[in-house]
N, C-alpha and C positions, 0 to 999 in steps of 0.2 A: 253392466255390457259396455263393449268398445266398439265405437263405430271405425271401420276398416281406414276412414281419411284420417282419425288421428295417428294412424302408425306412419313411421319414419317412410318416406317412399320410396318403394321397391323391395321391401322387406317383408311386405304382408302377402302373400300369394292366395288364390282361390283356396286352396287346400287347407288354410287356417281360417276360413269362413265358414259359418254355418250356412248350408243350404235351405234352412228354414226360415231364421231370423234374418238371415244375410250381415250379421255383425260377427265380429272376431268371437272363434268358440270359447264357452266358458264352459269348462270342466267338459273335455270332448269326451264322447263316448260314443261305442262303436255296439252293434248288435246283429249284424246281418253277416253271413259267411264272405262277402266281399268285403267287409271292413269299414263300409259308409260310415262317415264320421259326423256328428252334430253335437251341439250343446245338450248336456243332459236334459235340461228342463224342457226344452224343445221336442227332443227325441219321446219325451216321456208324454208329454202334452199329444204330440201325433199319435203315437200309440193307444191313446186313450180313444179316439176317434177311429182308427186304422189300424189294427196290429199286422202292417207290413212295415217294411225300409220303405221312405219315401224316395229313394234314387231307382232300387233294383225291384221293389215290391215282394221282394223274400218275405215270407210270414215271420215275426220276428215278435217277441213278448218282452213287456218293462225287465221281467226277471233275466232275460238274457244279457240286457245293457252290462258292457265293463267299460271302465274308465280307459280310454288311450293314453296312458301316460307320455310314449313318445310324441305324440301332438302336443299333448299337454306343456311338455318341457320346452318345445319350440314356441308355445305360443306365449309363455311366461317370459321367454328371451327376446320376443319382439320389443323396437325401441318405439315408444310412444311418447305423445304429447300429453300433458293435463287435461283433462276432460275440461276444463275451466280455460282452456286457452283461444277459444273461440269469442268469449266476453268482449264486447266492444269497448267498453270504459278501462278497464285494466285486466288486459289478460293474465293470466298466468303463465310464465315461459318455462317452467318446470318441464324437461324431457329425461327420460331414463326408461330402464325395463319395465314391462308390464307387470312383472312380478312385485315391483317396489312402488305401483300406483296406489295403490291402498294405503300404504303407510304415510306416502307424501300427503292424500287426503285428509286422512286422520289426523296428523300432526302439524303439518307447516303450510298446506296451501290457503292463500288470502281469499280467495273465492268460495272456499269449502262452507255451506252453511254449518253454522255451528249455535247451541242454545246460549241463550243467557245465562251465567251462572248465578244470578240472583236467585232466592228460593221464591217459588210462586210466579214467576216471569215464564211466559210460555214463547217469548220471541225468538225466532232464528234468523241469524242473520250472517252475511259474510265473516268470515273469521276476521279481516281485517277493520269490521265497523264493531264488532262485539264488544269490544273494552270500550271504547267510548260509550256505545249504550248502556254498557253497566253501570259505569261510574257517574255518567252525567244524565241520560234520558231515562231511564227504567224507572218505571212508577214503584218496582219492588226493591230498589236499591236501599243498602241502607242508610240513615241520615243521623246525624248527630241530635241529641237530644236540646232542644232550644232554653231548655232550663238549666241542665247539670253539665251537658256538654259531652254525653258518655254517647 
């Protein structure tokens, strides 16, 4: 979920935010005849409690939800900052399209938490710290045998 504050100023209007969670739409879905659009997950949760559109109160069911692809394309084209751009000590300076954010986080963001690669270690650290941990600090790191050196 993306906070609208991470979107470049002026490029995210209210039509691209969910009226339920107030964040940028995630899998935009419509279900009423008026085409009101919300995050798919938010809409489904809302419909479990009350089977009406949250905006116009028209009767709506989970089965009637459809993905709103034009809105989804607009959302994915938004220019955003990394979700870790507001970390105080070392903010990530990446900016790009929302469609590319998941790739950035999974492959290169220095602040994204990743698991230690050593077998049996359950520590998760920011990507920028995990190599030092795995090599020098991890109690599960491989060490050479003090007798044979292997």
